[in-house]
C-alpha positions in Angstrom: -15.5 11.2 -9.7 -14.9 7.8 -11.2 -15.7 9.2 -14.7 -12.6 11.3 -14.4 -10.4 8.3 -13.7 -12.0 6.5 -16.6 -11.3 9.4 -18.9 -7.7 9.8 -17.7 -6.9 6.1 -18.1 -8.5 6.1 -21.6 -6.3 9.0 -22.6 -3.1 7.9 -21.0 -3.1 4.1 -21.1 -0.8 2.1 -23.4 -2.5 1.1 -26.7 -3.0 -2.7 -26.7 -1.7 -4.8 -29.6 -3.5 -8.1 -30.1 -3.4 -10.9 -32.7 -7.0 -10.2 -33.9 -7.7 -6.7 -35.3 -11.0 -6.1 -33.5 -9.9 -7.6 -30.2 -8.0 -4.5 -29.1 -11.2 -2.9 -27.6 -11.8 -6.0 -25.6 -8.2 -5.9 -24.2 -8.7 -2.2 -23.4 -12.0 -2.8 -21.6 -10.4 -5.6 -19.5 -7.6 -3.3 -18.4 -10.0 -0.4 -17.8 -12.1 -2.7 -15.6 -9.1 -3.7 -13.5 -7.9 -0.1 -13.2 -11.4 1.0 -12.1 -11.6 -1.8 -9.5 -8.3 -0.6 -8.0 -9.6 3.0 -8.0 -12.8 2.0 -6.2 -10.7 0.0 -3.6 -8.4 3.0 -3.0 -11.3 5.4 -2.6 -13.0 3.1 -0.1 -9.7 2.7 1.8 -9.3 6.4 2.0 -12.7 6.8 3.4 -12.1 4.1 6.1 -8.7 5.8 6.9 -10.4 9.1 7.6 -12.6 7.4 10.2 -9.6 5.6 11.7 -8.0 9.0 12.4 -10.9 9.9 14.7 -10.8 6.8 16.9 -8.4 4.9 19.1 -10.5 1.7 18.7 -13.6 1.0 16.8 -15.7 -2.0 16.0 -15.9 -3.2 12.4 -19.7 -3.0 12.7 -19.6 0.7 13.7 -17.0 1.4 11.0 -19.3 -0.3 8.4 -22.2 1.9 9.5 -20.2 5.1 9.3 -18.8 4.3 5.9 -22.1 3.0 4.6 -20.6 -0.4 3.5 -20.9 -4.0 4.6 -18.5 -5.4 7.2 -16.8 -7.6 4.7 -16.2 -4.6 2.4 -14.8 -2.6 5.3 -12.5 -5.5 6.3 -11.3 -5.7 2.7 -10.7 -1.9 2.7 -8.7 -2.2 5.8 -6.5 -4.9 4.3 -6.1 -2.7 1.1 -5.2 0.3 3.3 -2.6 -1.8 5.1 -1.0 -3.0 1.9 -1.0 0.5 0.4 0.8 2.0 3.5 3.6 -0.5 4.1 7.0 -1.0 2.6 9.3 -4.0 3.1 12.8 -3.1 4.1 15.7 -5.4 3.7 18.8 -5.2 5.9 21.8 -3.8 4.0 23.7 -7.0 4.7 21.1 -9.0 2.8 20.4 -6.5 0.0 23.2 -7.7 -2.2 23.6 -11.2 -1.0 22.6 -13.7 -3.7 21.9 -16.4 -1.1 19.6 -14.1 1.1 16.0 -15.1 1.5 13.3 -13.1 -0.2 11.4 -13.2 3.1 14.1 -11.4 5.1 13.3 -7.9 6.2 10.5 -6.1 8.1 7.5 -4.2 7.1 7.3 -0.5 8.0 4.2 1.6 8.0 4.7 5.0 6.4 1.3 6.3 7.1 0.5 8.5 10.2 -1.7 5.8 11.5 -1.1 2.1 12.0 -3.8 -0.3 13.1 -4.4 -3.9 14.2 -7.5 -5.9 13.7 -8.3 -8.0 16.8 -11.4 -10.0 16.2 -14.1 -7.5 15.3 -12.2 -4.5 16.8 -9.8 -2.2 15.0 -7.1 -0.8 17.4 -5.5 2.3 16.0 -1.9 3.1 16.8 -1.3 6.8 16.3 2.1 8.4 15.6 3.1 8.8 19.3 2.2 5.2 20.2 3.8 3.9 17.0 7.1 5.6 17.9 7.3 3.7 21.2 6.2 0.4 19.6 8.4 0.8 16.5 5.4 0.6 14.1 5.2 4.1 12.7 7.2 5.7 10.0 8.4 8.5 12.2 10.5 6.0 14.3 11.6 4.1 11.2 12.8 6.8 8.8 16.4 6.6 10.0 17.0 2.8 9.6 15.2 2.8 6.3 17.2 5.6 4.8 20.5 4.3 6.3 19.8 1.0 4.6 19.0 2.7 1.3 22.2 4.8 1.5 24.3 1.7 2.2 22.8 0.0 -0.8 23.5 3.0 -3.0 27.0 3.2 -1.7 27.6 -0.5 -2.6 26.2 0.1 -6.1 28.3 3.1 -6.7 31.5 1.4 -5.5 30.6 -1.5 -7.8 30.3 0.8 -10.8 33.6 2.6 -10.2 35.6 -0.6 -9.9 34.0 -2.3 -12.9 
């Protein structure tokens, strides 16, 4: 399976220009290594996510045994999964304010499942629980799209007056 990603990246990646004529293969291999590292992390995260859909809570040790990985790798996969399934939304009032802080806004999970790691236990928050807690994407679509539409409206009004 990884060979296919390697082949597709090799075919579709940008061609690297370097100062030394023979150095372009080294630049390509460095980029390929980074890409394949990301592919492996995403495959591992998808495997862990499939197990999370089966449990409401599970220990990291049991998750590691099920996925055939070490606990540290599973913890890293969980962090990767969390970062892949969240988006930061910025309030419309701060979106076009030059003095607004880059840290303003909240993170929304757009996956069916959200989770928390409490010590060595992973607590899974499914779609129904996420609605009541405000974690899941199903409860956060409306504010997210309203904010995006307000930002678009501000941009369009700015273009028509300019």
